[in-house]
Backbone atoms as SQL, in Angstrom:
CREATE TABLE atoms (id INTEGER PRIMARY KEY, chain TEXT, resi INTEGER, resn TEXT, atom TEXT, x REAL, y REAL, z REAL);
INSERT INTO atoms VALUES
  (1, 'A', 1, 'MET', 'N', 98.584, 102.990, 84.093),
  (2, 'A', 1, 'MET', 'CA', 97.692, 102.852, 85.221),
  (3, 'A', 1, 'MET', 'C', 97.855, 104.067, 86.138),
  (4, 'A', 2, 'LYS', 'N', 96.760, 104.503, 86.715),
  (5, 'A', 2, 'LYS', 'CA', 96.785, 105.636, 87.642),
  (6, 'A', 2, 'LYS', 'C', 97.180, 105.164, 89.040),
  (7, 'A', 3, 'LEU', 'N', 97.593, 106.107, 89.869),
  (8, 'A', 3, 'LEU', 'CA', 98.001, 105.823, 91.235),
  (9, 'A', 3, 'LEU', 'C', 97.305, 106.799, 92.171),
  (10, 'A', 4, 'LYS', 'N', 96.773, 106.266, 93.268),
  (11, 'A', 4, 'LYS', 'CA', 96.082, 107.097, 94.246),
  (12, 'A', 4, 'LYS', 'C', 96.445, 106.610, 95.648),
  (13, 'A', 5, 'TYR', 'N', 96.631, 107.561, 96.572),
  (14, 'A', 5, 'TYR', 'CA', 96.906, 107.242, 97.969),
  (15, 'A', 5, 'TYR', 'C', 95.676, 107.570, 98.808),
  (16, 'A', 6, 'THR', 'N', 95.329, 106.695, 99.740),
  (17, 'A', 6, 'THR', 'CA', 94.277, 107.022, 100.693),
  (18, 'A', 6, 'THR', 'C', 94.870, 107.962, 101.740),
  (19, 'A', 7, 'PRO', 'N', 94.035, 108.673, 102.486),
  (20, 'A', 7, 'PRO', 'CA', 94.571, 109.531, 103.558),
  (21, 'A', 7, 'PRO', 'C', 95.417, 108.743, 104.563),
  (22, 'A', 8, 'ARG', 'N', 95.001, 107.503, 104.862),
  (23, 'A', 8, 'ARG', 'CA', 95.783, 106.690, 105.806),
  (24, 'A', 8, 'ARG', 'C', 97.185, 106.450, 105.246),
  (25, 'A', 9, 'ALA', 'N', 97.294, 106.101, 103.976),
  (26, 'A', 9, 'ALA', 'CA', 98.595, 105.829, 103.367),
  (27, 'A', 9, 'ALA', 'C', 99.463, 107.084, 103.370),
  (28, 'A', 10, 'GLU', 'N', 98.869, 108.223, 103.085),
  (29, 'A', 10, 'GLU', 'CA', 99.622, 109.479, 103.120),
  (30, 'A', 10, 'GLU', 'C', 100.157, 109.746, 104.514),
  (31, 'A', 11, 'ASP', 'N', 99.326, 109.508, 105.541),
  (32, 'A', 11, 'ASP', 'CA', 99.766, 109.691, 106.926),
  (33, 'A', 11, 'ASP', 'C', 100.867, 108.703, 107.282),
  (34, 'A', 12, 'ASP', 'N', 100.688, 107.437, 106.881),
  (35, 'A', 12, 'ASP', 'CA', 101.709, 106.414, 107.148),
  (36, 'A', 12, 'ASP', 'C', 103.056, 106.862, 106.596),
  (37, 'A', 13, 'LEU', 'N', 103.052, 107.332, 105.356),
  (38, 'A', 13, 'LEU', 'CA', 104.285, 107.741, 104.692),
  (39, 'A', 13, 'LEU', 'C', 104.912, 108.948, 105.383),
  (40, 'A', 14, 'ARG', 'N', 104.119, 109.927, 105.668),
  (41, 'A', 14, 'ARG', 'CA', 104.614, 111.153, 106.317),
  (42, 'A', 14, 'ARG', 'C', 105.241, 110.833, 107.683),
  (43, 'A', 15, 'LEU', 'N', 104.548, 110.025, 108.478),
  (44, 'A', 15, 'LEU', 'CA', 105.049, 109.695, 109.813),
  (45, 'A', 15, 'LEU', 'C', 106.343, 108.883, 109.755),
  (46, 'A', 16, 'ALA', 'N', 106.411, 107.937, 108.823),
  (47, 'A', 16, 'ALA', 'CA', 107.611, 107.106, 108.709),
  (48, 'A', 16, 'ALA', 'C', 108.813, 107.933, 108.250),
  (49, 'A', 17, 'ILE', 'N', 108.604, 108.803, 107.274),
  (50, 'A', 17, 'ILE', 'CA', 109.704, 109.656, 106.810),
  (51, 'A', 17, 'ILE', 'C', 110.211, 110.517, 107.961),
  (52, 'A', 18, 'ARG', 'N', 109.299, 111.112, 108.702),
  (53, 'A', 18, 'ARG', 'CA', 109.689, 111.965, 109.824),
  (54, 'A', 18, 'ARG', 'C', 110.459, 111.160, 110.879),
  (55, 'A', 19, 'TRP', 'N', 109.968, 109.949, 111.196),
  (56, 'A', 19, 'TRP', 'CA', 110.619, 109.129, 112.215),
  (57, 'A', 19, 'TRP', 'C', 112.038, 108.776, 111.775),
  (58, 'A', 20, 'TYR', 'N', 112.204, 108.318, 110.538),
  (59, 'A', 20, 'TYR', 'CA', 113.544, 107.964, 110.059),
  (60, 'A', 20, 'TYR', 'C', 114.456, 109.189, 109.993),
  (61, 'A', 21, 'GLU', 'N', 113.924, 110.319, 109.609),
  (62, 'A', 21, 'GLU', 'CA', 114.731, 111.545, 109.543),
  (63, 'A', 21, 'GLU', 'C', 115.191, 111.953, 110.944),
  (64, 'A', 22, 'ASP', 'N', 114.327, 111.726, 111.949),
  (65, 'A', 22, 'ASP', 'CA', 114.714, 112.018, 113.328),
  (66, 'A', 22, 'ASP', 'C', 115.822, 111.084, 113.821),
  (67, 'A', 23, 'GLN', 'N', 115.898, 109.881, 113.275),
  (68, 'A', 23, 'GLN', 'CA', 116.918, 108.922, 113.682),
  (69, 'A', 23, 'GLN', 'C', 118.288, 109.309, 113.131),
  (70, 'A', 24, 'ARG', 'N', 118.273, 109.767, 111.863),
  (71, 'A', 24, 'ARG', 'CA', 119.531, 110.192, 111.232),
  (72, 'A', 24, 'ARG', 'C', 119.197, 111.078, 110.041),
  (73, 'A', 25, 'LYS', 'N', 119.830, 112.220, 109.980),
  (74, 'A', 25, 'LYS', 'CA', 119.592, 113.160, 108.879),
  (75, 'A', 25, 'LYS', 'C', 119.840, 112.448, 107.543),
  (76, 'A', 26, 'GLY', 'N', 118.861, 112.542, 106.647),
  (77, 'A', 26, 'GLY', 'CA', 118.965, 111.922, 105.330),
  (78, 'A', 26, 'GLY', 'C', 118.337, 110.541, 105.242),
  (79, 'A', 27, 'LEU', 'N', 118.118, 109.896, 106.386),
  (80, 'A', 27, 'LEU', 'CA', 117.541, 108.552, 106.371),
  (81, 'A', 27, 'LEU', 'C', 116.084, 108.573, 105.916),
  (82, 'A', 28, 'GLY', 'N', 115.378, 109.636, 106.212),
  (83, 'A', 28, 'GLY', 'CA', 113.991, 109.763, 105.752),
  (84, 'A', 28, 'GLY', 'C', 113.921, 109.800, 104.234),
  (85, 'A', 29, 'LEU', 'N', 114.865, 110.488, 103.607),
  (86, 'A', 29, 'LEU', 'CA', 114.897, 110.526, 102.138),
  (87, 'A', 29, 'LEU', 'C', 115.299, 109.182, 101.553),
  (88, 'A', 30, 'GLU', 'N', 116.183, 108.457, 102.240),
  (89, 'A', 30, 'GLU', 'CA', 116.548, 107.116, 101.787),
  (90, 'A', 30, 'GLU', 'C', 115.332, 106.186, 101.851),
  (91, 'A', 31, 'PHE', 'N', 114.554, 106.326, 102.916),
  (92, 'A', 31, 'PHE', 'CA', 113.322, 105.547, 103.045),
  (93, 'A', 31, 'PHE', 'C', 112.368, 105.887, 101.894),
  (94, 'A', 32, 'LEU', 'N', 112.200, 107.171, 101.621),
  (95, 'A', 32, 'LEU', 'CA', 111.316, 107.598, 100.538),
  (96, 'A', 32, 'LEU', 'C', 111.786, 107.042, 99.197),
  (97, 'A', 33, 'ASP', 'N', 113.088, 107.012, 98.963),
  (98, 'A', 33, 'ASP', 'CA', 113.621, 106.424, 97.721),
  (99, 'A', 33, 'ASP', 'C', 113.209, 104.959, 97.594),
  (100, 'A', 34, 'CYS', 'N', 113.272, 104.220, 98.694),
  (101, 'A', 34, 'CYS', 'CA', 112.892, 102.806, 98.670),
  (102, 'A', 34, 'CYS', 'C', 111.390, 102.642, 98.430),
  (103, 'A', 35, 'ILE', 'N', 110.601, 103.534, 98.997),
  (104, 'A', 35, 'ILE', 'CA', 109.141, 103.493, 98.756),
  (105, 'A', 35, 'ILE', 'C', 108.867, 103.776, 97.285),
  (106, 'A', 36, 'GLU', 'N', 109.509, 104.790, 96.742),
  (107, 'A', 36, 'GLU', 'CA', 109.294, 105.135, 95.331),
  (108, 'A', 36, 'GLU', 'C', 109.716, 103.998, 94.400),
  (109, 'A', 37, 'PHE', 'N', 110.801, 103.308, 94.738),
  (110, 'A', 37, 'PHE', 'CA', 111.241, 102.168, 93.947),
  (111, 'A', 37, 'PHE', 'C', 110.180, 101.062, 93.976),
  (112, 'A', 38, 'ALA', 'N', 109.625, 100.801, 95.164),
  (113, 'A', 38, 'ALA', 'CA', 108.577, 99.779, 95.298),
  (114, 'A', 38, 'ALA', 'C', 107.330, 100.174, 94.512),
  (115, 'A', 39, 'ILE', 'N', 106.968, 101.449, 94.534),
  (116, 'A', 39, 'ILE', 'CA', 105.798, 101.924, 93.787),
  (117, 'A', 39, 'ILE', 'C', 106.026, 101.730, 92.288),
  (118, 'A', 40, 'LYS', 'N', 107.229, 101.990, 91.809),
  (119, 'A', 40, 'LYS', 'CA', 107.537, 101.771, 90.388),
  (120, 'A', 40, 'LYS', 'C', 107.386, 100.300, 90.023),
  (121, 'A', 41, 'ARG', 'N', 107.815, 99.407, 90.911),
  (122, 'A', 41, 'ARG', 'CA', 107.638, 97.967, 90.670),
  (123, 'A', 41, 'ARG', 'C', 106.155, 97.609, 90.632),
  (124, 'A', 42, 'ILE', 'N', 105.386, 98.185, 91.546),
  (125, 'A', 42, 'ILE', 'CA', 103.944, 97.919, 91.572),
  (126, 'A', 42, 'ILE', 'C', 103.298, 98.395, 90.275),
  (127, 'A', 43, 'LEU', 'N', 103.655, 99.597, 89.833),
  (128, 'A', 43, 'LEU', 'CA', 103.091, 100.132, 88.592),
  (129, 'A', 43, 'LEU', 'C', 103.452, 99.269, 87.383),
  (130, 'A', 44, 'ALA', 'N', 104.649, 98.708, 87.387),
  (131, 'A', 44, 'ALA', 'CA', 105.090, 97.890, 86.265),
  (132, 'A', 44, 'ALA', 'C', 104.442, 96.502, 86.270),
  (133, 'A', 45, 'PHE', 'N', 104.230, 95.933, 87.455),
  (134, 'A', 45, 'PHE', 'CA', 103.700, 94.571, 87.577),
  (135, 'A', 45, 'PHE', 'C', 102.652, 94.488, 88.685),
  (136, 'A', 46, 'PRO', 'N', 101.545, 95.183, 88.549),
  (137, 'A', 46, 'PRO', 'CA', 100.586, 95.285, 89.656),
  (138, 'A', 46, 'PRO', 'C', 99.974, 93.960, 90.110),
  (139, 'A', 47, 'GLU', 'N', 99.803, 93.027, 89.206),
  (140, 'A', 47, 'GLU', 'CA', 99.154, 91.753, 89.563),
  (141, 'A', 47, 'GLU', 'C', 100.139, 90.721, 90.103),
  (142, 'A', 48, 'SER', 'N', 101.423, 91.020, 90.088),
  (143, 'A', 48, 'SER', 'CA', 102.414, 90.010, 90.446),
  (144, 'A', 48, 'SER', 'C', 102.646, 89.852, 91.947),
  (145, 'A', 49, 'TYR', 'N', 102.101, 90.725, 92.739),
  (146, 'A', 49, 'TYR', 'CA', 102.339, 90.650, 94.180),
  (147, 'A', 49, 'TYR', 'C', 101.251, 89.844, 94.865),
  (148, 'A', 50, 'GLU', 'N', 101.679, 89.189, 95.951),
  (149, 'A', 50, 'GLU', 'CA', 100.770, 88.307, 96.681),
  (150, 'A', 50, 'GLU', 'C', 99.534, 89.045, 97.189),
  (151, 'A', 51, 'LYS', 'N', 98.477, 88.267, 97.388),
  (152, 'A', 51, 'LYS', 'CA', 97.246, 88.780, 97.995),
  (153, 'A', 51, 'LYS', 'C', 97.077, 88.049, 99.327),
  (154, 'A', 52, 'PRO', 'N', 97.576, 88.640, 100.401),
  (155, 'A', 52, 'PRO', 'CA', 97.489, 87.936, 101.683),
  (156, 'A', 52, 'PRO', 'C', 96.056, 87.785, 102.191),
  (157, 'A', 53, 'TYR', 'N', 95.173, 88.677, 101.774),
  (158, 'A', 53, 'TYR', 'CA', 93.759, 88.524, 102.123),
  (159, 'A', 53, 'TYR', 'C', 92.906, 89.417, 101.238),
  (160, 'A', 54, 'ALA', 'N', 91.684, 88.988, 101.046),
  (161, 'A', 54, 'ALA', 'CA', 90.697, 89.706, 100.229),
  (162, 'A', 54, 'ALA', 'C', 91.325, 90.170, 98.918),
  (163, 'A', 55, 'SER', 'N', 91.115, 91.408, 98.551),
  (164, 'A', 55, 'SER', 'CA', 91.640, 91.917, 97.283),
  (165, 'A', 55, 'SER', 'C', 92.902, 92.765, 97.475),
  (166, 'A', 56, 'PHE', 'N', 93.479, 92.734, 98.662),
  (167, 'A', 56, 'PHE', 'CA', 94.677, 93.524, 98.953),
  (168, 'A', 56, 'PHE', 'C', 95.937, 92.799, 98.496),
  (169, 'A', 57, 'HIS', 'N', 96.751, 93.495, 97.713),
  (170, 'A', 57, 'HIS', 'CA', 98.076, 93.014, 97.341),
  (171, 'A', 57, 'HIS', 'C', 99.069, 93.582, 98.349),
  (172, 'A', 58, 'ARG', 'N', 100.221, 92.897, 98.466),
  (173, 'A', 58, 'ARG', 'CA', 101.266, 93.372, 99.380),
  (174, 'A', 58, 'ARG', 'C', 102.619, 93.339, 98.687),
  (175, 'A', 59, 'CYS', 'N', 103.303, 94.469, 98.725),
  (176, 'A', 59, 'CYS', 'CA', 104.658, 94.575, 98.189),
  (177, 'A', 59, 'CYS', 'C', 105.570, 94.959, 99.351),
  (178, 'A', 60, 'THR', 'N', 106.582, 94.131, 99.611),
  (179, 'A', 60, 'THR', 'CA', 107.517, 94.482, 100.680),
  (180, 'A', 60, 'THR', 'C', 108.545, 95.483, 100.143),
  (181, 'A', 61, 'VAL', 'N', 108.995, 96.332, 101.018),
  (182, 'A', 61, 'VAL', 'CA', 109.932, 97.403, 100.674),
  (183, 'A', 61, 'VAL', 'C', 111.338, 96.924, 101.001),
  (184, 'A', 62, 'ARG', 'N', 112.246, 97.099, 100.063),
  (185, 'A', 62, 'ARG', 'CA', 113.624, 96.668, 100.321),
  (186, 'A', 62, 'ARG', 'C', 114.272, 97.566, 101.375),
  (187, 'A', 63, 'ARG', 'N', 115.111, 96.967, 102.186),
  (188, 'A', 63, 'ARG', 'CA', 115.944, 97.642, 103.180),
  (189, 'A', 63, 'ARG', 'C', 115.198, 98.079, 104.438),
  (190, 'A', 64, 'PHE', 'N', 113.934, 98.405, 104.341),
  (191, 'A', 64, 'PHE', 'CA', 113.170, 98.878, 105.491),
  (192, 'A', 64, 'PHE', 'C', 112.043, 97.877, 105.786),
  (193, 'A', 65, 'PRO', 'N', 111.675, 97.717, 107.065),
  (194, 'A', 65, 'PRO', 'CA', 110.656, 96.719, 107.424),
  (195, 'A', 65, 'PRO', 'C', 109.222, 97.219, 107.188),
  (196, 'A', 66, 'PHE', 'N', 108.913, 97.513, 105.940),
  (197, 'A', 66, 'PHE', 'CA', 107.590, 98.041, 105.580),
  (198, 'A', 66, 'PHE', 'C', 107.014, 97.245, 104.425),
  (199, 'A', 67, 'SER', 'N', 105.699, 97.238, 104.350),
  (200, 'A', 67, 'SER', 'CA', 104.969, 96.661, 103.220),
  (201, 'A', 67, 'SER', 'C', 103.974, 97.692, 102.720),
  (202, 'A', 68, 'ILE', 'N', 103.752, 97.673, 101.420),
  (203, 'A', 68, 'ILE', 'CA', 102.760, 98.551, 100.804),
  (204, 'A', 68, 'ILE', 'C', 101.551, 97.685, 100.476),
  (205, 'A', 69, 'PHE', 'N', 100.398, 98.057, 101.004),
  (206, 'A', 69, 'PHE', 'CA', 99.151, 97.344, 100.733),
  (207, 'A', 69, 'PHE', 'C', 98.335, 98.163, 99.745),
  (208, 'A', 70, 'TYR', 'N', 97.879, 97.499, 98.692),
  (209, 'A', 70, 'TYR', 'CA', 97.152, 98.211, 97.646),
  (210, 'A', 70, 'TYR', 'C', 96.102, 97.316, 97.008),
  (211, 'A', 71, 'THR', 'N', 95.147, 97.968, 96.355),
  (212, 'A', 71, 'THR', 'CA', 94.150, 97.274, 95.549),
  (213, 'A', 71, 'THR', 'C', 94.213, 97.854, 94.140),
  (214, 'A', 72, 'ILE', 'N', 93.632, 97.108, 93.219),
  (215, 'A', 72, 'ILE', 'CA', 93.522, 97.565, 91.834),
  (216, 'A', 72, 'ILE', 'C', 92.040, 97.688, 91.537),
  (217, 'A', 73, 'GLU', 'N', 91.613, 98.920, 91.262),
  (218, 'A', 73, 'GLU', 'CA', 90.195, 99.186, 91.047),
  (219, 'A', 73, 'GLU', 'C', 90.018, 100.073, 89.820),
  (220, 'A', 74, 'ASP', 'N', 89.315, 99.553, 88.830),
  (221, 'A', 74, 'ASP', 'CA', 89.009, 100.311, 87.608),
  (222, 'A', 74, 'ASP', 'C', 90.243, 100.978, 87.000),
  (223, 'A', 75, 'GLY', 'N', 91.315, 100.228, 86.860),
  (224, 'A', 75, 'GLY', 'CA', 92.517, 100.768, 86.234),
  (225, 'A', 75, 'GLY', 'C', 93.323, 101.703, 87.112),
  (226, 'A', 76, 'THR', 'N', 93.017, 101.752, 88.404),
  (227, 'A', 76, 'THR', 'CA', 93.743, 102.603, 89.343),
  (228, 'A', 76, 'THR', 'C', 94.328, 101.749, 90.454),
  (229, 'A', 77, 'ILE', 'N', 95.590, 101.987, 90.764),
  (230, 'A', 77, 'ILE', 'CA', 96.208, 101.345, 91.923),
  (231, 'A', 77, 'ILE', 'C', 95.978, 102.264, 93.110),
  (232, 'A', 78, 'ILE', 'N', 95.317, 101.735, 94.118),
  (233, 'A', 78, 'ILE', 'CA', 95.017, 102.524, 95.320),
  (234, 'A', 78, 'ILE', 'C', 95.885, 102.006, 96.454),
  (235, 'A', 79, 'ILE', 'N', 96.774, 102.875, 96.931),
  (236, 'A', 79, 'ILE', 'CA', 97.643, 102.544, 98.068),
  (237, 'A', 79, 'ILE', 'C', 96.833, 102.799, 99.332),
  (238, 'A', 80, 'HIS', 'N', 96.586, 101.726, 100.091),
  (239, 'A', 80, 'HIS', 'CA', 95.772, 101.837, 101.303),
  (240, 'A', 80, 'HIS', 'C', 96.608, 102.029, 102.560),
  (241, 'A', 81, 'ALA', 'N', 97.821, 101.467, 102.562),
  (242, 'A', 81, 'ALA', 'CA', 98.663, 101.585, 103.750),
  (243, 'A', 81, 'ALA', 'C', 100.119, 101.363, 103.380),
  (244, 'A', 82, 'ILE', 'N', 100.983, 102.068, 104.083),
  (245, 'A', 82, 'ILE', 'CA', 102.417, 101.813, 104.057),
  (246, 'A', 82, 'ILE', 'C', 102.711, 101.357, 105.480),
  (247, 'A', 83, 'PHE', 'N', 102.711, 100.046, 105.626),
  (248, 'A', 83, 'PHE', 'CA', 102.610, 99.408, 106.938),
  (249, 'A', 83, 'PHE', 'C', 103.969, 99.012, 107.490),
  (250, 'A', 84, 'ASP', 'N', 104.239, 99.437, 108.723),
  (251, 'A', 84, 'ASP', 'CA', 105.444, 99.046, 109.436),
  (252, 'A', 84, 'ASP', 'C', 105.237, 97.600, 109.900),
  (253, 'A', 85, 'ASN', 'N', 106.013, 96.681, 109.370),
  (254, 'A', 85, 'ASN', 'CA', 105.838, 95.261, 109.659),
  (255, 'A', 85, 'ASN', 'C', 106.106, 94.894, 111.116),
  (256, 'A', 86, 'ARG', 'N', 106.649, 95.826, 111.886),
  (257, 'A', 86, 'ARG', 'CA', 106.883, 95.570, 113.309),
  (258, 'A', 86, 'ARG', 'C', 105.629, 95.821, 114.137),
  (259, 'A', 87, 'GLN', 'N', 104.587, 96.380, 113.521),
  (260, 'A', 87, 'GLN', 'CA', 103.328, 96.647, 114.223),
  (261, 'A', 87, 'GLN', 'C', 102.525, 95.361, 114.388),
  (262, 'A', 88, 'ASP', 'N', 101.547, 95.421, 115.246),
  (263, 'A', 88, 'ASP', 'CA', 100.609, 94.316, 115.420),
  (264, 'A', 88, 'ASP', 'C', 99.800, 94.170, 114.134),
  (265, 'A', 89, 'PRO', 'N', 99.714, 92.963, 113.558),
  (266, 'A', 89, 'PRO', 'CA', 98.970, 92.766, 112.318),
  (267, 'A', 89, 'PRO', 'C', 97.493, 93.134, 112.425),
  (268, 'A', 90, 'VAL', 'N', 97.001, 93.292, 113.627),
  (269, 'A', 90, 'VAL', 'CA', 95.602, 93.724, 113.818),
  (270, 'A', 90, 'VAL', 'C', 95.383, 95.083, 113.183),
  (271, 'A', 91, 'ASN', 'N', 96.453, 95.873, 113.038),
  (272, 'A', 91, 'ASN', 'CA', 96.356, 97.220, 112.471),
  (273, 'A', 91, 'ASN', 'C', 96.398, 97.253, 110.956),
  (274, 'A', 92, 'LEU', 'N', 96.461, 96.086, 110.311),
  (275, 'A', 92, 'LEU', 'CA', 96.472, 96.049, 108.850),
  (276, 'A', 92, 'LEU', 'C', 95.185, 96.660, 108.288),
  (277, 'A', 93, 'PRO', 'N', 95.250, 97.150, 107.061),
  (278, 'A', 93, 'PRO', 'CA', 94.047, 97.768, 106.474),
  (279, 'A', 93, 'PRO', 'C', 92.933, 96.759, 106.247);
């Protein structure tokens, strides 16, 4: 299956890595490792994650308070958001 990030998801990821790196050197890379692990799980079992609404699936990220929201369209997994769960849910994709 192919993988694609929306511009919003790319921005979410970039901002979160930068924020964690500012908190402690190396923490941004640890966060990225956890995101990559979650993406590998999604690629292996794309249909196994809950659909909290519409066609969006949600995979929670271990260790960090984030969720990855994605859809499956024509054999492609589209990452729509890497969402900080501490945000107001109104900001969900």
